[in-house]
C-alpha positions as CSV (number, residue, x, y, z in Angstrom):
1,X,-36.6,-12.8,9.9
2,X,-37.6,-10.4,7.1
3,X,-40.4,-7.8,7.5
4,X,-42.1,-5.2,5.4
5,X,-45.4,-3.4,5.5
6,X,-46.9,-6.1,3.3
7,X,-45.5,-9.3,4.6
8,X,-42.8,-11.1,6.5
9,X,-40.8,-14.3,6.6
10,X,-41.1,-16.4,9.7
11,X,-39.3,-19.5,10.9
12,X,-40.1,-22.3,13.3
13,X,-43.9,-22.1,12.9
14,X,-45.6,-24.9,10.9
15,X,-47.7,-23.5,8.1
16,X,-49.0,-24.6,4.7
17,X,-49.7,-22.4,1.7
18,X,-53.1,-20.8,2.1
19,X,-53.1,-21.0,6.0
20,X,-54.3,-17.8,7.7
21,X,-52.8,-17.1,11.1
22,X,-53.0,-14.3,13.6
23,X,-49.7,-13.0,14.9
24,X,-49.0,-10.9,18.0
25,X,-45.8,-8.9,17.5
26,X,-44.1,-8.0,20.8
27,X,-41.2,-5.9,19.8
28,X,-41.5,-3.7,22.8
29,X,-38.8,-5.8,24.7
30,X,-36.1,-4.3,22.5
31,X,-37.6,-1.3,20.8
32,X,-40.1,1.6,21.4
33,X,-42.9,-0.3,19.7
34,X,-46.2,-1.2,21.2
35,X,-47.3,-4.8,20.8
36,X,-49.6,-5.2,17.9
37,X,-51.7,-7.9,16.1
38,X,-51.9,-8.7,12.4
39,X,-53.5,-11.4,10.3
40,X,-51.5,-13.0,7.5
41,X,-51.8,-15.8,4.9
42,X,-49.0,-18.2,4.0
43,X,-47.7,-17.7,0.5
44,X,-44.9,-20.3,0.5
45,X,-43.5,-22.7,3.0
46,X,-40.3,-24.8,3.0
47,X,-38.2,-27.0,5.2
48,X,-34.4,-26.8,5.4
49,X,-32.3,-30.0,5.4
50,X,-31.9,-29.6,9.1
51,X,-35.7,-29.7,9.5
52,X,-36.0,-25.9,10.3
53,X,-39.3,-24.5,8.9
54,X,-39.5,-21.2,6.9
55,X,-42.6,-19.5,5.5
56,X,-43.4,-16.3,3.6
57,X,-46.6,-14.7,4.7
58,X,-48.6,-11.8,3.3
59,X,-50.4,-9.4,5.7
60,X,-54.1,-9.6,5.0
61,X,-55.5,-7.6,7.9
62,X,-53.9,-4.9,10.1
63,X,-55.4,-1.9,11.9
64,X,-54.1,1.6,11.3
65,X,-52.6,1.7,14.7
66,X,-50.9,-1.6,14.3
67,X,-49.6,-0.5,10.9
68,X,-48.0,2.6,12.5
69,X,-46.2,0.3,15.0
70,X,-45.1,-2.0,12.1
71,X,-43.7,1.0,10.3
72,X,-41.8,2.0,13.4
73,X,-40.4,-1.5,13.7
74,X,-39.3,-1.7,10.0
75,X,-37.7,1.8,10.2
76,X,-35.6,0.6,13.2
77,X,-34.6,-2.6,11.4
78,X,-33.6,-0.9,8.2
79,X,-29.8,-0.4,8.0
80,X,-28.9,2.9,6.5
81,X,-25.6,3.4,4.8
């Protein structure tokens, strides 16, 4: 949902504060970004009234190559005025 070089907001994945998860980001289906892996730790988690799950996660481990792909993705998703 929201993504930066240091973290992201996810939805639909059950997490608890402190959980560490590995994520495979496959943005190549809609952008010129190679799939990459990162590890992140849940900083906050909430559940909407409709039951939908949201979490904020902080990236704790990412390779230099994966970071470059993440930067490409964030540049593509940034709306310029």
